[in-house]
C-alpha positions in Angstrom: -25.8 -26.4 37.1 -25.5 -23.7 34.6 -22.0 -23.3 33.1 -19.7 -20.1 32.1 -21.3 -20.6 28.6 -24.8 -20.8 29.2 -26.9 -17.9 27.1 -28.0 -15.2 29.7 -31.6 -16.0 28.6 -31.4 -19.6 30.1 -33.6 -20.5 33.0 -30.4 -21.4 34.7 -28.1 -18.4 34.2 -26.2 -17.0 37.2 -24.4 -13.6 36.4 -22.3 -13.5 39.7 -18.9 -14.3 39.6 -17.6 -17.7 40.3 -16.3 -16.4 44.4 -19.9 -15.0 45.1 -21.4 -18.0 43.7 -19.7 -20.2 45.7 -19.9 -18.3 49.0 -20.8 -20.9 51.8 -24.2 -20.9 53.3 -23.0 -22.8 56.4 -20.1 -22.2 58.8 -19.5 -26.0 58.5 -18.3 -25.3 54.5 -16.5 -22.1 55.1 -12.9 -22.5 54.4 -9.9 -21.1 56.8 -9.6 -19.0 59.7 -9.5 -22.2 62.2 -7.1 -20.2 64.6 -10.7 -18.3 65.2 -13.4 -21.2 64.0 -11.9 -24.3 66.1 -14.3 -25.4 68.5 -11.6 -24.4 71.5 -11.6 -20.9 69.9 -13.3 -17.5 70.2 -15.5 -17.7 67.4 -16.0 -21.2 67.3 -17.4 -21.2 70.9 -19.5 -18.1 69.9 -21.2 -19.8 66.9 -21.6 -23.1 68.9 -23.8 -21.2 71.3 -25.4 -19.2 68.7 -24.3 -15.9 70.2 -22.6 -13.0 68.6 -21.3 -9.3 69.8 -20.1 -6.4 67.8 -16.5 -7.2 66.1 -14.2 -6.1 63.2 -12.5 -8.8 61.0 -9.4 -7.5 60.0 -7.4 -9.2 57.5 -6.3 -9.2 53.7 -8.5 -9.3 50.6 -9.8 -12.6 49.9 -10.0 -14.3 53.6 -13.7 -14.7 53.8 -14.7 -11.7 56.0 -17.6 -10.7 54.4 -18.8 -14.3 54.5 -17.7 -14.7 57.9 -19.6 -12.0 58.6 -22.7 -13.4 57.0 -22.6 -16.9 58.6 -22.2 -16.1 62.1 -25.3 -13.6 61.6 -27.3 -16.5 60.1 -25.9 -18.9 62.7 -27.2 -16.5 65.5 -30.7 -15.8 63.9 -30.1 -12.5 63.2 -31.4 -10.0 60.7 -28.7 -9.1 58.3 -28.0 -5.4 56.8 -24.8 -4.9 54.5 -23.4 -1.4 53.8 -20.2 -0.8 52.0 -18.5 2.5 53.2 -17.5 3.1 49.4 -20.8 4.0 48.7 -22.7 4.5 51.8 -23.3 7.9 53.8 -24.7 9.3 56.9 -28.4 8.7 55.1 -27.7 5.1 54.6 -26.5 4.8 58.1 -29.8 6.4 59.1 -31.9 3.9 57.0 -30.2 0.6 58.3 -30.7 1.8 61.7 -34.7 2.3 61.1 -34.7 -0.8 59.6 -33.0 -2.8 62.7 -35.4 -0.9 64.9 -38.3 -2.0 63.2 -37.0 -5.3 63.4 -36.4 -4.7 66.8 -40.1 -4.2 67.7 -40.9 -8.0 66.3 -38.2 -9.4 68.8 -35.5 -9.7 66.0 -31.6 -8.5 66.1 -29.9 -6.8 63.6 -26.0 -7.3 62.3 -25.3 -4.0 60.6 -22.2 -5.1 58.2 -19.7 -2.2 57.3 -17.4 -3.4 54.4 -14.6 -1.5 53.8 -15.2 0.3 57.2 -11.9 2.3 57.6 -13.2 4.4 54.4 -15.9 6.3 56.7 -14.7 9.5 58.1 -14.6 9.9 62.0 -18.4 11.8 61.8 -19.6 8.5 59.7 -18.3 6.3 62.3 -19.6 8.2 65.0 -22.9 7.8 63.6 -22.9 3.9 65.0 -21.6 4.3 68.3 -25.3 5.2 70.0 -27.1 2.4 68.3 -24.5 -0.1 69.0 -24.3 1.3 72.4 -28.2 0.6 72.8 -27.8 -2.6 71.5 -30.0 -1.5 68.4 -27.7 -3.3 66.3 -24.9 -5.6 66.4 -21.9 -3.8 64.1 -19.6 -5.8 62.4 -16.8 -4.0 60.3 -14.3 -5.6 57.6 -11.4 -4.1 56.8 -7.9 -4.5 55.0 -6.3 -1.4 57.4 -5.1 -1.6 60.6 -8.3 -1.0 63.1 -5.7 0.7 65.8 -5.3 3.5 63.0 -8.2 3.7 60.6 -11.0 3.2 63.1 -12.3 5.6 65.8 -11.0 4.3 69.5 -15.0 5.1 70.6 -15.8 2.5 68.1 -13.0 0.5 68.4 -13.6 0.1 72.3 -17.1 -1.5 71.2 -16.0 -4.0 69.0 -13.7 -7.0 69.6 -10.9 -7.4 67.1 -10.3 -10.8 65.1 -7.6 -11.3 63.0 -7.9 -13.2 59.9 -5.1 -14.9 57.8 -4.0 -15.4 54.1 -5.5 -19.2 53.5 -3.1 -21.9 53.4 -2.0 -23.4 50.2 -4.2 -26.7 51.5 -7.2 -24.5 52.0 -7.1 -22.5 48.7 -6.6 -26.1 47.1 -9.9 -27.1 48.6 -11.5 -23.8 47.2 -10.0 -24.4 43.8 -11.8 -28.1 43.8 -14.8 -26.6 44.9 -14.9 -23.8 42.1 -13.9 -26.2 39.3 -16.6 -28.8 39.9 -19.1 -25.8 39.7 -17.6 -25.2 36.3 -17.8 -28.7 35.2 -14.1 -28.7 34.4 -11.2 -30.7 35.6 -8.2 -29.0 37.3 -5.1 -30.9 37.4 -2.8 -30.8 40.4 0.0 -28.8 38.3 -2.5 -26.2 37.0 -3.9 -25.8 40.7 -0.6 -25.2 42.1 -0.1 -22.2 39.8 -3.2 -20.9 40.7 -2.3 -21.5 44.3 1.0 -19.9 44.0 -0.3 -17.0 42.3 -3.1 -16.1 44.6 -1.0 -16.0 47.2 -3.4 -16.6 50.1 -6.5 -15.0 48.4 -9.3 -17.1 47.7 -11.2 -14.4 45.6 -8.0 -14.0 43.5 -7.8 -17.6 42.8 -11.5 -18.2 41.8 -11.4 -15.6 39.3 -8.2 -16.8 37.4 -9.8 -20.4 37.5 -13.0 -18.9 36.2 -11.0 -16.8 33.3 -9.0 -20.0 32.6 -12.1 -22.2 32.4 -13.6 -19.9 29.8 -10.2 -21.0 27.4 -10.3 -24.5 27.9 -12.6 -26.8 26.0 -12.4 -29.7 28.7 -9.4 -29.6 31.3 -7.8 -26.7 32.5 -4.1 -27.1 31.6 -0.9 -25.5 33.3 -0.7 -23.4 30.3 -3.9 -21.6 30.5 -3.5 -21.1 34.5 0.0 -19.2 33.4 -1.7 -17.4 30.3 -4.5 -15.9 33.1 -2.0 -15.3 35.9 1.3 -13.9 34.3 1.7 -10.2 34.3 1.7 -8.5 30.8 4.8 -6.7 30.2 4.9 -4.4 27.6 7.7 -2.6 25.5 8.4 0.4 24.6 10.5 1.4 21.5 11.4 5.2 21.3 13.8 4.4 17.8 17.4 5.4 17.7 19.4 1.9 18.1 22.6 3.9 17.9 22.0 5.8 20.9 21.3 3.0 22.9 24.4 1.2 21.7 26.3 4.2 22.9 24.5 4.2 26.3 25.4 0.3 26.6 29.0 1.0 25.6 29.2 3.8 28.2 27.8 1.4 30.9 30.3 -1.4 29.9 33.2 1.1 30.0 32.4 1.8 33.4 32.0 -1.6 34.7 35.4 -2.5 33.0 37.1 0.1 34.8 38.1 2.1 31.5 37.9 5.5 32.2 39.3 6.7 29.0 36.8 4.5 26.8 33.8 5.9 29.1 34.7 9.4 28.8 34.7 9.0 25.1 31.5 7.4 24.8 29.8 10.3 27.5 31.3 12.9 24.8 29.9 11.0 22.1 26.6 11.1 23.8 26.8 14.8 24.2 27.8 15.7 20.7 25.2 13.5 19.6 22.3 15.6 21.4 21.6 13.4 24.1 19.8 14.9 27.0 22.9 14.9 29.9 20.1 14.7 32.7 19.3 10.7 31.3 23.0 10.2 31.2 22.9 11.0 34.9 20.0 9.0 36.1 21.9 5.9 33.9 25.0 6.9 35.9 23.3 6.7 39.1 22.1 3.2 38.3 25.8 2.4 37.5 26.6 3.9 40.6 24.3 0.9 42.6 24.5 -1.7 39.8 28.3 -1.9 39.4 29.8 -0.5 42.4 27.5 -0.6 45.1 29.1 -1.1 48.6 32.5 -1.1 47.1 32.4 2.6 47.3 29.0 4.1 48.5 30.5 7.7 47.7 30.0 6.8 43.9 26.2 7.3 44.6 26.5 10.3 46.3 28.9 12.0 44.1 26.6 11.2 41.1 23.8 12.7 42.7 25.6 15.9 43.4 26.8 15.9 40.1 23.3 15.8 38.8 22.3 18.8 41.2 25.2 20.5 40.1 24.0 20.0 36.2 20.6 21.4 37.3 22.1 24.4 39.2 24.7 25.6 36.1 22.8 23.8 33.3 25.0 23.4 29.8 27.6 23.5 28.9 29.2 24.1 32.5 27.4 21.3 34.4 28.5 18.7 32.2 31.5 18.9 33.8 30.5 17.8 36.8 28.8 14.4 35.0 32.6 14.2 33.5 33.9 14.2 36.7 31.5 11.2 37.9 32.0 9.2 34.7 35.8 8.9 35.3 35.0 8.3 39.1 32.7 5.6 38.7 35.0 3.8 36.1 38.0 3.9 38.3 37.1 3.2 41.8 36.8 -0.8 43.1 33.7 -2.4 41.5 31.0 -5.1 43.4 27.8 -6.3 41.6 26.8 -7.7 45.2 23.9 -5.4 46.0 22.5 -5.8 42.2 22.5 -9.7 42.7 21.4 -9.4 46.3 18.6 -7.2 45.1 17.6 -9.6 42.1 17.7 -12.9 44.0 15.6 -11.8 47.1 12.9 -10.0 44.7 12.9 -13.4 42.8 12.9 -15.5 46.0 10.0 -13.0 47.5 7.6 -13.8 44.4 8.2 -17.3 44.6 7.0 -17.5 48.6 3.7 -17.3 50.0 3.1 -13.6 51.8 4.2 -15.0 55.4 3.3 -12.8 58.1 5.8 -10.9 60.4 6.9 -12.4 63.7 5.2 -11.2 66.4 8.4 -10.1 68.1 9.3 -8.1 65.0 6.2 -6.1 65.1 5.6 -2.8 66.4 3.1 -2.0 69.2 2.3 1.6 69.4 -1.2 0.6 70.3 -2.5 -1.2 73.7 -4.8 -3.2 71.3 -1.4 -4.4 69.2 0.2 -5.1 72.6 -2.7 -7.1 73.8 -2.3 -9.2 70.4 1.3 -10.0 71.4 3.1 -7.3 69.2 6.6 -6.9 69.8 6.5 -10.0 72.6 10.4 -11.4 73.0 12.4 -8.8 70.6 15.8 -8.2 71.4 17.2 -4.5 71.2 20.4 -5.2 69.4 21.7 -1.8 71.2 20.9 -3.2 74.6 23.1 -6.0 73.5 26.7 -6.1 75.4 29.3 -7.7 73.0 32.6 -5.9 72.9 33.8 -7.4 70.1 30.9 -7.4 67.6 29.5 -4.3 68.7 25.2 -3.7 68.9 24.2 -7.3 67.7 21.6 -9.7 69.1 23.6 -12.7 68.5 20.9 -15.6 67.6 18.1 -13.6 66.8 15.5 -14.5 64.0 14.6 -11.6 61.4 12.8 -14.1 58.8 9.3 -15.3 59.1 9.0 -18.1 61.4 8.3 -20.4 58.6 11.3 -19.7 56.5 14.9 -21.0 57.3 17.1 -17.7 57.1 18.3 -17.2 53.2 21.7 -15.4 52.2 21.3 -13.0 49.5 24.2 -10.5 50.2 27.8 -11.6 49.3 30.0 -9.0 49.8 32.7 -8.9 47.5 36.4 -8.6 48.0 36.8 -5.2 47.0 37.1 -1.5 48.3 35.0 -1.0 51.4 32.7 -4.1 50.9 35.6 -6.2 52.1 35.4 -4.9 55.4 31.6 -5.7 55.1 32.2 -9.1 54.4 34.5 -9.7 57.4 32.1 -8.1 59.9 29.3 -10.2 58.4 31.3 -13.5 58.4 32.1 -12.9 62.5 28.1 -12.0 62.9 27.6 -15.5 61.5 29.9 -16.9 63.7 28.4 -15.1 66.6 25.1 -16.7 65.4 26.3 -20.2 65.3 27.7 -20.2 68.6 24.5 -18.6 70.5 21.8 -20.2 71.6 18.5 -20.5 69.2 15.6 -18.3 69.6 13.1 -20.8 71.6 
């Protein structure tokens, strides 16, 4: 097999991306979606009988929707026509139907596959209906969007919906092993784990990053190479004026330190130096959330009002409202619990997979979603009877099923947040005493 560095004039050169080159040609080689393809599952039984019907494959990017559709069509012995809703229109639909009619005269069924079907408008989607109804084509649509909202009800009623899931880590590892072998490279466990973590269940993303890392590697693909191709590239912006940023830092630290006179001094220094009052107001909004938070939620409201007052009055009259805000922020109780909780939660989310929302927490505004079990078993907090703690479903779970509950928010013993802390403690005790969700 030619590697990535083969000259394009060589006979073995293949310009396709690695993800495309590795598409399996038979169902036994397909990775993932065992909830659909196992022998006792819907598509597994369908494939075993060599049958196929119109369907919608709904799932995140890189979960194998296109590949699965093609394999099912081949397994059923169908002619294959593929359209992209990004590029195709009614003209292309008519041409595809004409091909299907020609195939039908020769005794061949046709699968008409439409990628990104949600991008077709109502008229374009309606164009499929008579041909699906007449059996001219077997329609398979792939979408990353909820079909309940993005696919016409008439088309939706003629196609069964199958929900694809992000690939599990062990499935991504299998895909990456195949990719490294095709590239003639060795991918160690540590480097592979970085790719798996970064890919977040997307096989195409994993293979794209593997291919780029392979271009950097002489021999084995190291973890450093994987990090180099997977890390976000951050840019720095420097407007100059070190004194300006030193002063805004001094203002922020004076507010945080509950020093209203010093805070007012630095505020006036900045105004006197020509700083834009709107910029200072935006920084005050940040301080209200970062350093005061729920200890006094009025701080955020007052800052917003001060900015609105400045916009209405302008300088110098509107600056008084901002000065009033500086003094208030510096004088009230402080808590950075919300700031810390947000930071910890964001870090946690980035380090964990994109786990599915539990079925009982999903909204079910359509009949399709109800039939899939959305919302089953949900306990509405306002319907719970508990005189001591009010509307609260003790013992209910709100994290993904695969995660144990994590505590990010630790309210401070200051201002209103002290009362919040006491209430959360009572709720935690009620959870411990409640029966766990089955």
